[in-house]
C-alpha positions as CSV (number, residue, x, y, z in Angstrom):
1,M,0.2,3.8,-10.1
2,D,-1.0,7.3,-9.3
3,A,0.3,9.8,-11.8
4,Y,-1.9,10.3,-14.9
5,S,-1.9,7.3,-17.2
6,I,-3.0,5.8,-20.4
7,C,-5.2,2.7,-20.6
8,Y,-4.6,0.7,-23.8
9,T,-7.2,-2.2,-24.0
10,S,-9.6,-2.1,-26.9
11,P,-12.8,-4.2,-26.6
12,S,-11.5,-6.4,-29.4
13,R,-8.5,-7.4,-27.3
14,R,-10.5,-8.4,-24.2
15,N,-10.7,-12.0,-25.1
16,S,-7.0,-12.4,-25.7
17,S,-5.6,-9.9,-23.1
18,R,-4.1,-11.7,-20.1
19,I,-5.0,-8.9,-17.8
20,Y,-8.7,-9.3,-18.7
21,Q,-8.6,-13.0,-18.4
22,D,-7.1,-12.6,-14.9
23,L,-9.7,-9.9,-14.0
24,R,-12.5,-12.3,-15.0
25,S,-11.1,-15.1,-12.9
26,V,-10.4,-13.0,-9.9
27,R,-13.8,-11.3,-10.0
28,L,-15.5,-14.7,-10.4
29,S,-13.6,-16.0,-7.5
30,S,-15.0,-13.1,-5.4
31,L,-18.7,-14.1,-5.9
32,P,-20.5,-15.8,-3.1
33,A,-21.9,-18.5,-5.4
34,L,-18.6,-19.7,-6.6
35,D,-17.5,-22.2,-9.3
36,C,-13.8,-21.8,-9.2
37,G,-11.2,-24.6,-9.0
38,L,-8.9,-22.9,-6.5
39,L,-11.8,-22.2,-4.1
40,R,-13.4,-25.6,-4.5
41,K,-10.0,-27.0,-3.4
42,I,-9.9,-24.6,-0.4
43,A,-13.5,-25.2,0.5
44,T,-13.0,-28.9,0.7
45,M,-9.8,-28.9,2.7
46,D,-9.8,-30.9,5.9
47,A,-9.0,-27.7,7.8
48,S,-12.7,-26.7,7.7
49,A,-14.3,-24.4,10.3
50,Q,-16.1,-27.2,12.1
51,R,-13.0,-29.4,12.3
52,K,-10.8,-26.6,13.5
53,N,-13.2,-25.4,16.2
54,G,-14.8,-28.7,17.1
55,D,-18.0,-26.6,17.5
56,P,-20.1,-25.9,14.4
57,A,-21.9,-23.2,16.2
58,A,-18.7,-21.2,17.1
59,I,-18.3,-17.9,15.3
60,P,-15.0,-17.8,13.4
61,H,-12.7,-15.0,14.4
62,V,-10.5,-13.4,11.7
63,G,-7.7,-11.0,12.4
64,I,-6.8,-8.4,9.7
65,I,-3.5,-6.7,9.8
66,G,-3.9,-3.2,8.3
67,A,-6.9,-0.9,8.0
68,G,-6.2,0.4,4.5
69,L,-8.5,-0.1,1.6
70,S,-7.8,-3.9,1.3
71,G,-8.2,-4.5,5.0
72,L,-11.4,-2.5,5.2
73,G,-12.9,-4.2,2.1
74,C,-12.0,-7.6,3.6
75,A,-13.5,-6.8,7.0
76,D,-16.7,-5.5,5.4
77,I,-17.2,-8.8,3.5
78,L,-16.5,-10.9,6.6
79,L,-18.8,-8.9,8.8
80,R,-21.6,-9.4,6.3
81,H,-21.0,-13.1,6.5
82,G,-21.3,-13.1,10.3
83,F,-17.6,-13.4,11.3
84,K,-16.0,-11.8,14.3
85,V,-13.4,-9.4,13.0
86,T,-10.5,-7.7,14.7
87,V,-8.4,-5.2,12.7
88,V,-4.9,-4.6,13.9
89,E,-3.7,-1.2,12.7
90,G,-0.3,0.4,13.4
91,R,-1.5,4.0,12.8
92,D,-4.1,5.9,14.8
93,R,-6.4,6.1,11.8
94,V,-7.9,4.0,9.0
95,G,-6.9,4.4,5.4
96,G,-3.3,3.4,5.3
97,R,-1.6,5.0,2.3
98,L,-5.0,6.5,1.3
99,H,-4.9,9.6,3.4
100,Q,-5.7,13.3,3.3
101,E,-4.2,16.3,4.9
102,K,-5.1,20.0,4.8
103,L,-3.1,22.6,3.0
104,P,-2.3,26.0,4.6
105,N,-5.0,27.5,2.3
106,G,-7.6,25.3,4.0
107,H,-8.1,22.8,1.1
108,W,-7.9,19.1,1.7
109,V,-5.6,17.1,-0.6
110,D,-4.8,13.4,-1.0
111,I,-1.3,12.5,-0.1
112,G,-1.8,9.0,-1.3
113,P,-3.8,8.0,-4.4
114,N,-5.6,10.8,-6.1
115,W,-6.7,9.1,-9.3
116,I,-9.4,6.6,-10.2
117,H,-7.8,4.4,-12.9
118,G,-10.4,3.4,-15.5
119,T,-14.1,3.8,-15.6
120,D,-15.1,0.4,-16.8
121,D,-16.7,-1.6,-13.9
122,N,-14.7,0.3,-11.3
123,P,-16.2,0.0,-7.8
124,I,-14.2,3.1,-6.6
125,L,-15.9,5.2,-9.3
126,D,-19.3,3.8,-8.1
127,L,-18.5,4.9,-4.6
128,A,-17.4,8.3,-5.8
129,K,-20.9,8.7,-7.4
130,Q,-22.7,7.4,-4.4
131,T,-20.8,9.8,-2.1
132,K,-21.1,12.7,-4.5
133,T,-17.3,13.0,-4.6
134,A,-16.3,15.4,-7.4
135,V,-14.1,13.8,-10.1
136,G,-12.8,15.2,-13.3
137,N,-10.1,15.5,-15.9
138,W,-8.5,18.2,-18.0
139,D,-9.4,18.7,-21.6
140,T,-6.0,20.2,-22.2
141,C,-3.0,20.4,-24.4
142,S,0.6,19.2,-23.8
143,Y,2.6,22.0,-22.1
144,V,6.2,21.0,-22.4
145,F,9.3,23.1,-21.5
146,D,12.6,22.3,-23.2
147,E,15.8,21.7,-21.4
148,S,16.5,25.5,-21.5
149,G,13.1,26.3,-19.9
150,S,11.4,27.6,-23.0
151,L,7.8,26.4,-23.7
152,F,7.4,24.5,-26.9
153,P,4.6,25.8,-29.2
154,V,1.5,23.9,-28.2
155,D,1.1,22.1,-31.6
156,E,4.8,20.9,-31.4
157,G,4.4,19.8,-27.8
158,E,1.3,17.8,-28.9
159,R,3.2,16.1,-31.6
160,F,5.9,15.0,-29.3
161,A,3.4,13.8,-26.7
162,D,1.4,11.9,-29.2
163,M,4.5,10.1,-30.4
164,M,5.5,9.3,-26.9
165,W,2.1,7.8,-26.1
166,D,2.1,5.9,-29.4
167,I,5.3,4.2,-28.3
168,I,3.8,3.4,-24.9
169,Q,0.8,1.7,-26.7
170,D,3.3,-0.2,-28.9
171,A,5.1,-1.4,-25.8
172,F,1.8,-2.6,-24.2
173,K,1.0,-4.6,-27.4
174,H,4.5,-6.0,-27.7
175,S,4.7,-7.0,-24.1
176,N,1.3,-8.6,-24.1
177,K,2.1,-10.6,-27.3
178,A,5.7,-11.5,-26.9
179,S,6.4,-11.5,-23.1
180,V,7.7,-15.0,-23.2
181,S,10.5,-14.2,-25.7
182,I,11.4,-10.8,-24.3
183,P,14.7,-10.9,-22.3
184,N,14.1,-10.0,-18.6
185,S,17.0,-7.6,-18.9
186,K,15.2,-5.4,-21.5
187,S,13.7,-2.2,-20.2
188,L,11.0,0.1,-21.4
189,A,13.7,2.7,-22.0
190,D,15.4,0.2,-24.4
191,F,12.2,-0.1,-26.3
192,F,11.9,3.6,-26.6
193,Q,15.4,3.8,-28.0
194,E,14.4,1.4,-30.7
195,K,11.0,2.8,-31.6
196,V,12.0,6.5,-31.6
197,V,14.3,5.7,-34.6
198,E,11.4,4.2,-36.5
199,K,9.0,7.1,-35.5
200,I,11.6,9.8,-36.5
201,P,13.7,8.6,-39.4
202,E,17.0,10.4,-40.3
203,S,15.3,11.9,-43.4
204,E,13.2,14.1,-41.1
205,P,14.6,17.6,-40.4
206,E,16.2,17.9,-36.9
207,F,15.7,14.2,-36.3
208,E,18.3,14.0,-33.6
209,R,16.7,16.9,-31.6
210,K,13.2,15.4,-32.0
211,R,14.4,12.0,-30.9
212,Q,16.0,13.5,-27.9
213,V,12.8,15.3,-26.9
214,V,10.7,12.2,-27.2
215,L,13.2,10.2,-25.1
216,Q,13.2,13.0,-22.5
217,M,9.4,12.9,-22.4
218,S,9.5,9.1,-21.9
219,D,11.0,9.7,-18.5
220,M,7.5,10.8,-17.3
221,W,6.5,7.2,-17.1
222,G,8.5,7.1,-13.9
223,A,5.8,9.2,-12.3
224,F,3.3,6.5,-13.3
225,V,5.1,3.5,-11.7
226,G,7.2,5.3,-9.1
227,S,10.5,4.2,-10.5
228,P,12.7,5.4,-13.5
229,V,11.8,4.2,-17.0
230,Q,15.2,2.6,-17.2
231,R,14.1,0.1,-14.6
232,Q,10.7,-0.7,-16.0
233,S,10.5,-4.2,-17.3
234,L,9.5,-4.5,-20.9
235,K,8.8,-8.2,-20.4
236,Y,6.2,-7.4,-17.8
237,F,5.0,-4.1,-19.0
238,W,1.7,-5.7,-19.8
239,L,1.1,-5.8,-16.0
240,E,1.0,-2.0,-16.0
241,E,-2.1,-2.0,-18.2
242,C,-5.2,-0.8,-16.5
243,L,-9.0,-0.8,-16.7
244,E,-10.6,0.7,-19.8
245,G,-12.0,4.1,-19.8
246,E,-10.8,7.5,-18.6
247,N,-8.5,8.1,-15.7
248,L,-10.3,10.6,-13.4
249,F,-8.7,12.9,-10.9
250,C,-10.4,12.6,-7.5
251,A,-11.0,16.3,-7.3
252,G,-13.0,16.1,-4.1
253,T,-10.3,13.8,-2.6
254,Y,-10.9,10.2,-1.4
255,R,-12.2,11.4,2.0
256,Q,-15.9,10.6,1.5
257,I,-15.1,7.4,-0.4
258,L,-12.9,6.2,2.5
259,D,-15.5,7.2,5.1
260,A,-18.1,5.1,3.2
261,I,-15.9,2.1,3.1
262,A,-14.8,2.4,6.7
263,R,-18.2,3.1,8.2
264,P,-19.5,-0.5,8.7
265,V,-16.1,-1.7,9.9
266,L,-15.7,1.1,12.5
267,A,-19.3,0.3,13.7
268,E,-19.0,-3.5,13.9
269,A,-15.4,-4.7,14.0
270,D,-12.9,-4.5,16.9
271,I,-10.2,-2.1,15.7
272,R,-6.9,-1.9,17.6
273,F,-5.2,1.3,16.7
274,N,-1.5,2.0,17.3
275,A,-1.0,-1.7,17.4
276,K,2.0,-2.9,15.4
277,A,2.4,-6.6,14.5
278,R,5.8,-7.9,15.4
279,R,5.5,-11.7,14.8
280,L,2.9,-13.9,12.9
281,L,2.8,-17.5,14.0
282,R,0.9,-19.7,11.5
283,R,-1.4,-22.6,12.4
284,R,1.3,-25.2,11.9
285,E,3.3,-23.6,14.7
286,T,0.5,-23.0,17.2
287,G,-2.0,-25.9,16.8
288,D,-5.5,-24.7,15.9
289,K,-4.9,-21.0,16.0
290,V,-3.0,-18.3,14.1
291,R,-1.4,-15.7,16.3
292,I,-0.3,-12.1,16.0
293,E,2.3,-10.9,18.5
294,L,2.2,-7.1,18.9
295,E,4.9,-4.8,19.9
296,G,4.8,-4.8,23.7
297,G,4.3,-8.5,23.8
298,Q,0.5,-9.0,23.6
299,V,-0.5,-12.0,21.6
300,L,-3.9,-12.2,19.8
301,S,-5.2,-15.6,18.5
302,F,-7.5,-16.1,15.5
303,D,-8.9,-18.7,13.3
304,E,-7.6,-16.9,10.2
305,V,-5.3,-14.0,9.7
306,V,-5.3,-11.7,6.6
307,V,-2.1,-9.6,6.1
308,T,-2.8,-6.5,4.1
309,C,0.5,-4.8,4.9
310,P,2.1,-3.1,1.9
311,L,4.5,-5.1,-0.2
312,G,7.4,-2.9,1.0
313,W,6.5,-3.9,4.6
314,L,6.5,-7.5,3.7
315,K,10.0,-7.2,2.1
316,Q,11.3,-5.6,5.3
317,N,9.7,-8.0,7.7
318,L,10.0,-11.5,6.2
319,A,11.6,-12.6,9.5
320,A,8.3,-11.8,11.3
321,F,6.7,-14.9,9.9
322,E,7.1,-18.1,11.9
323,P,7.8,-20.6,10.7
324,P,9.4,-18.9,7.7
325,L,7.3,-18.5,4.6
326,P,7.7,-21.1,1.9
327,G,10.5,-20.4,-0.6
328,R,8.2,-19.7,-3.5
329,L,6.2,-17.2,-1.5
330,T,9.3,-15.5,-0.2
331,Q,10.7,-15.3,-3.7
332,A,7.5,-13.7,-5.0
333,I,7.6,-11.0,-2.3
334,Q,11.2,-10.3,-3.0
335,S,10.8,-10.3,-6.8
336,I,8.1,-7.7,-7.4
337,G,9.5,-4.1,-7.3
338,Y,8.3,-1.3,-4.9
339,G,8.1,2.3,-6.0
340,C,8.9,5.6,-4.4
341,L,6.5,8.2,-5.8
342,E,6.2,11.3,-3.7
343,K,4.2,14.5,-4.1
344,V,4.8,18.1,-3.3
345,H,1.9,20.6,-3.1
346,I,2.8,24.3,-3.4
347,S,0.0,26.8,-3.0
348,F,-0.3,30.4,-4.2
349,P,-2.6,33.4,-3.5
350,R,-4.0,33.1,-7.0
351,A,-3.5,30.8,-10.0
352,F,-1.3,33.2,-12.0
353,W,-0.8,30.5,-14.7
354,L,-4.5,30.8,-15.6
355,S,-4.7,34.6,-15.7
356,E,-7.7,35.9,-17.7
357,A,-5.6,38.9,-18.7
358,S,-3.6,36.8,-21.1
359,D,-4.3,34.2,-23.7
360,R,-1.2,32.3,-22.5
361,K,-2.2,29.7,-19.9
362,V,-1.1,26.4,-18.7
363,K,-4.0,24.2,-17.8
364,G,-3.7,20.7,-16.5
365,F,-0.3,19.1,-16.8
366,A,3.1,20.7,-17.5
367,Q,6.5,19.1,-17.9
368,W,10.1,20.5,-17.7
369,L,12.4,18.3,-19.7
370,S,16.0,17.6,-18.4
371,P,16.4,21.2,-17.1
372,N,19.9,22.6,-17.5
373,Y,19.1,25.9,-15.6
374,A,19.2,24.7,-12.0
375,P,22.7,23.3,-11.7
376,D,23.0,23.8,-8.0
377,S,19.7,22.3,-6.9
378,N,19.2,19.8,-9.7
379,P,22.6,18.8,-11.1
380,D,21.3,15.5,-12.4
381,R,18.7,17.3,-14.4
382,W,15.7,15.4,-13.2
383,N,12.5,16.0,-15.2
384,Q,9.8,17.9,-13.4
385,E,6.1,17.3,-13.8
386,V,3.2,19.2,-12.3
387,V,-0.6,19.1,-12.4
388,E,-2.3,22.3,-11.5
389,L,-5.4,22.1,-9.3
390,A,-6.9,25.5,-10.1
391,S,-9.0,24.3,-13.1
392,L,-10.8,21.3,-11.6
393,T,-14.5,21.4,-10.8
394,P,-15.6,24.8,-9.5
395,E,-16.3,23.6,-5.9
396,T,-12.9,21.9,-5.6
397,S,-10.5,24.2,-7.5
398,H,-7.7,26.0,-5.6
399,P,-4.4,27.7,-6.6
400,T,-2.1,24.8,-6.0
401,L,0.6,23.1,-8.0
402,L,1.1,19.4,-7.4
403,F,4.5,18.1,-8.4
404,Y,5.1,14.4,-8.8
405,I,8.6,13.1,-8.1
406,F,10.1,9.6,-8.1
407,G,13.3,7.7,-8.0
408,E,16.5,9.4,-6.8
409,Q,14.8,12.8,-6.7
410,S,12.3,11.4,-4.2
411,R,15.2,10.1,-2.1
412,H,17.1,13.3,-2.3
413,L,14.1,15.6,-1.4
414,T,12.7,13.5,1.4
415,A,16.2,13.2,3.0
416,R,16.9,16.9,2.8
417,V,13.5,17.9,4.1
418,A,13.9,15.5,7.1
419,E,17.2,17.2,8.0
420,L,15.4,20.5,8.5
421,D,14.1,21.2,12.0
422,D,11.0,23.4,11.5
423,Q,8.2,23.8,9.0
424,D,9.3,27.2,7.7
425,K,12.7,25.9,6.8
426,R,11.2,22.9,5.1
427,D,8.8,25.0,3.1
428,Q,11.5,27.5,2.0
429,F,13.7,24.7,0.9
430,L,10.9,23.2,-1.3
431,F,9.9,26.7,-2.6
432,D,13.5,27.3,-3.7
433,F,13.9,23.8,-5.2
434,F,10.8,24.1,-7.4
435,R,11.1,27.9,-8.2
436,P,13.1,27.3,-11.4
437,Y,10.1,25.5,-12.8
438,Y,7.0,27.2,-11.6
439,S,8.7,30.6,-12.4
440,R,8.6,29.6,-16.1
441,L,4.8,29.3,-16.1
442,P,2.9,32.1,-18.0
443,Q,2.4,35.4,-16.1
444,Y,4.9,34.7,-13.4
445,S,6.5,37.8,-12.0
446,E,9.0,37.8,-9.1
447,A,7.5,41.2,-8.0
448,S,3.9,39.9,-7.9
449,D,2.3,38.8,-4.6
450,D,0.2,36.3,-6.6
451,C,3.4,34.5,-7.5
452,R,4.8,34.1,-4.0
453,P,4.0,30.7,-2.5
454,T,1.8,30.7,0.6
455,G,2.2,27.1,1.8
456,C,3.6,23.7,1.1
457,L,2.8,20.0,1.8
458,A,5.2,17.2,0.9
459,T,4.8,13.5,1.3
460,A,7.5,11.3,2.8
461,W,6.4,7.7,2.1
462,L,10.0,6.8,1.7
463,R,10.5,7.4,5.4
464,D,7.3,5.7,6.5
465,E,7.9,2.3,8.1
466,L,4.2,1.2,7.9
467,A,4.1,2.1,4.2
468,G,7.1,-0.1,3.7
469,F,9.4,2.9,2.9
470,G,7.8,3.4,-0.5
471,S,4.6,3.7,-2.4
472,Y,3.3,0.6,-4.4
473,S,4.3,-2.4,-6.4
474,N,5.9,-2.2,-9.9
475,F,7.7,-4.5,-12.3
476,Q,11.4,-3.9,-12.8
477,V,14.1,-5.1,-15.1
478,G,15.3,-8.6,-14.1
479,L,11.8,-9.9,-13.1
480,E,11.4,-13.5,-14.3
481,D,8.0,-14.7,-13.3
482,G,6.0,-11.6,-12.5
483,D,2.5,-12.9,-13.2
484,A,3.2,-16.1,-11.3
485,D,4.7,-14.1,-8.4
486,I,1.5,-12.0,-8.1
487,K,-0.7,-15.2,-8.2
488,T,1.5,-16.8,-5.5
489,M,1.0,-13.9,-3.1
490,R,-2.6,-13.8,-4.0
491,E,-3.1,-17.4,-3.1
492,G,-1.4,-17.1,0.3
493,L,-1.3,-20.1,2.7
494,P,-5.0,-20.8,3.4
495,D,-4.4,-24.2,4.8
496,E,-2.3,-22.6,7.5
497,G,-4.7,-19.8,8.1
498,L,-2.6,-17.1,6.5
499,W,-4.0,-14.9,3.6
500,F,-2.6,-11.9,1.8
501,A,-4.4,-8.9,0.3
502,G,-3.3,-5.5,-1.0
503,E,-2.6,-3.7,-4.3
504,H,0.2,-6.2,-4.9
505,T,-2.3,-9.1,-5.0
506,A,-4.9,-7.4,-7.1
507,P,-6.2,-8.5,-10.5
508,F,-3.5,-7.7,-13.1
509,V,-5.7,-5.0,-14.5
510,A,-5.7,-3.1,-11.2
511,L,-2.2,-3.7,-9.7
512,G,-0.8,-0.8,-7.9
513,T,-4.2,1.1,-7.6
514,A,-6.8,1.9,-5.0
515,T,-9.3,-0.1,-7.0
516,G,-7.0,-3.1,-6.9
517,A,-6.4,-2.9,-3.2
518,Y,-10.2,-2.8,-2.6
519,W,-10.9,-5.7,-4.9
520,S,-8.1,-7.8,-3.3
521,G,-9.6,-7.4,0.2
522,E,-13.1,-8.2,-1.0
523,S,-11.8,-11.3,-2.8
524,V,-10.0,-12.7,0.3
525,G,-13.0,-12.0,2.5
526,R,-15.2,-14.0,0.2
527,R,-12.7,-16.8,-0.1
528,I,-12.6,-17.2,3.7
529,A,-16.4,-17.1,3.8
530,E,-16.4,-19.9,1.3
531,V,-14.1,-22.0,3.4
532,Y,-16.5,-21.7,6.3
533,G,-19.6,-22.2,4.2
534,S,-20.9,-18.8,5.4
535,E,-23.8,-17.0,3.8
536,P,-24.2,-13.2,4.0
537,S,-26.2,-12.2,7.1
538,H,-26.9,-8.6,6.0
């Protein structure tokens, strides 16, 4: 959930909105002084710390698989409660999918999340403020290019954009109110087809063309969920709703936020880098311990294990759990969708699209609808969407275009780039692929040095095993019990010492976000502390 988004939850709806009811219950279950039915049940289980260890003075040892936001958040809570913590991380760094790399122009960029979704009671925003991380947004218009590559007049583009977002809001309302009765085969695209007829009646001039434009613009939702709008479940569209408030671009990147979250864990936990989990043996199989077998054969034993691997990794590695996970938990993991959002950064000597010499500028976002002018490189006419990074805060701005891609286009580009054997060839391929679009920005000139790209950086999460060959959870057509699936993964198997955290187990209001991953890790850490009756030590 990383491209720019809309948050539709008015204060008057909070008492009835299921996402806010769930948020309240999950956040309450994360408090040390807890009055929550689930955790009362867990805390009174026979499998208490003293009974497991036979020694009330023994320090419980928790293993955490994954040093992403959820793993770090969980480890921090456990360390504060006096637990011994070992983090098993397959990479040589912390952060997981939250990661930064440096562009050829010297600027750092996020190749994972780069938005803070919602400003209402958002701990990631609090950390951004504490670390003085620059955040911002664009007070901008809708810059929309038609299928022939011509820029719509701004006022016309605004009307189309407003209509598209109105339908999105209608979809949130309808899904939240009527989810039970909506067929699981119905997509968000189906809803758009119905609503655009109401929004643009046949009596309106050029109604067919206008309907087509709105439907083309609706495809942009794919960059929000990492999958095409035709696969977005209308029944569970309400699960895409997010925290109230603005969506802020993390202009200074997540680097300092990640450093702040990781600092206590790096200082106090045992972190095993380049350690990939191969098998997980639950307590029922191994007596009083939960075990993680690493690639290479080493076996680590713990009192509890928290699995923060991405949902895509879980889907690929269900056979790693011994004994097999219960049917309902396996079903939940298999049922929730997994997206494939990728990003391509292309840098230039100067931001020619913001030239002071002209009153024609493109600031913030631009979208090219179903382009028919790149038949060789884009025969399927995939929409293109870009956010320009040259008009952020003064200290973070740089002349770079960030393209969001998803679905089949992601698969196509990552596969083609992987086939090329050096960086210059990869860069040239991407420059050529995106030139039909950035060349239509104002002030572009083939002869100008300012308009010649100087560098490129493309993500490849689809080819990343530890990322689960994708990006983050989403909710696709055919999903039958989406909210129950999330709750099933969130609950885990505490009586067998196996817990799950990650953006796919977050409060409904933060699913698929960095905030959700962080919350989920904290919540599991506090649940484990509750089982052992531990109080914070610092």
